[in-house]
N, C-alpha and C positions, 0 to 999 in steps of 0.2 A: 581644352579650355574654351569656355563660352565668351564670345566678345559682345553678345547682345544681352543687356540686362534691363531691369526696370519693371516696376509694377504699375506706375502712372503712365507709362508710355515707354517705347523703346529707347534705350540709351546704348550707344556703341562705345566699347572700350577698345582703344587702339594702342597697341604697344609702341614704345618710342622708336624702335627700328622701323616699324611700318610707317609711323608718322614721318620719319626722315625720308623714307622711300617716296612718300607722297609728295613731299616738298621738292625732292630732286626731280621727280618725273613731271610734276606740274608746277613749275617755277612761277606761274601767274597767281598762284594761290596767295602769295604774299600781298599782291595788289587787291585781291578780293577781301583779304583780312583787313587791310587798311581802309578800304571803301566801306566796309561794313561797320567800322568803328563808330561812325556818327549816324548811320541810318538803321542798322539792325543789330542791336546790342547782343542778343542771344547768339546770333551767327558769329559775331565778333568774338564773343567768349569761347565758343567751340573752336573756331579757327585759331585763336590764341592759345588755347589748351593744346591743340595739335602742334602748334609751333614750339611751345615750351617743352613738350614731350620729345620732340625732335632734337631740340637743343640739349636736353638732359641726356638723351642717348648718345648723341654725338660727343658730349663732354666725357661720359663714362667710357665710350669706346675708344677715344683717341687721347683723352687727357686734357683737351683744350676745346674751347667754345668754337673757335674758327674751323672752317673746312679744311681738312688736311690737304697738303699738296699731293697731287697725283704722282706716283712713282713713274719715272721715266722708264721706257722700255730698256731692258738689259742690252747693253752695247755689245756687239760682237767684237772679237779680237781681230777679225779679218774684214777686208772689204774687197769687192770686185773692182774691175777696172772702171765700170760705170759709176759705182759709188764714189771711188777715188777721184774721178773726173769731176763729179758734182762737188765734192768736198774742196777741191783745189780750184774750182771754176775754170777748168780748161777742158779741152776736148778729150774724148775717150781715146782717140787714136794717139794723142800725145802721151797719155798715160801708158798705153801699150808699148810705144816706142821707147819711152823712158825705162820701163821694166825690162825690155829686151836688151837695152844697152846698159843695164844694171845701175842706172842712175837712181832709180827707186828700187830698194831691195824688195824682191817679190819671188814667188815660186809659181810654177805652172802646175795646175792640178787639172786633169782631164781637159787640157787645151785651153783653160781659162787662167787668167792671172789672179793669184791670191796674194793680197797686199796687207801686211801687218798694219794695224791702225797706229801703233807707236811709231813704226818706221815712217809712216806717211806724215804723222804729226812732226817728227823730227825733220823730215824733208821740207815741209812747209815752213817751219820756224827758220831753218837755215836759208831758205830762199827769200823769206821776208826780210832778213837782216842784209841781204845783198842789195835790195832795192833801195834807192835813195829816198 
């Protein structure tokens, strides 16, 4: 497919997906479009067409005009003692001691504590209820 057309001068045809990519990579293009509105009408028309193509593509790709929320990274079912310490806002040594004393359900794999996220959430909820 040729994206360069025109007999009276070159005209670029930009697919909506590419227009959206340009808007995402160059967020300042919105300011340029707005600034050109009153000073350079042909530039404004071209940038407005680019913006409309991006919006049309986004609407057909996601079903809505708003930017879709990014998916969060898939959460693991397990945490290390370092991750558990950060989650509970306590020291890593305290986590290891609690695991060794079986106050936090955990299993040791290759010399490291492996703690279930669900068990850790239950532990946190139980200890939050104990605090006044």
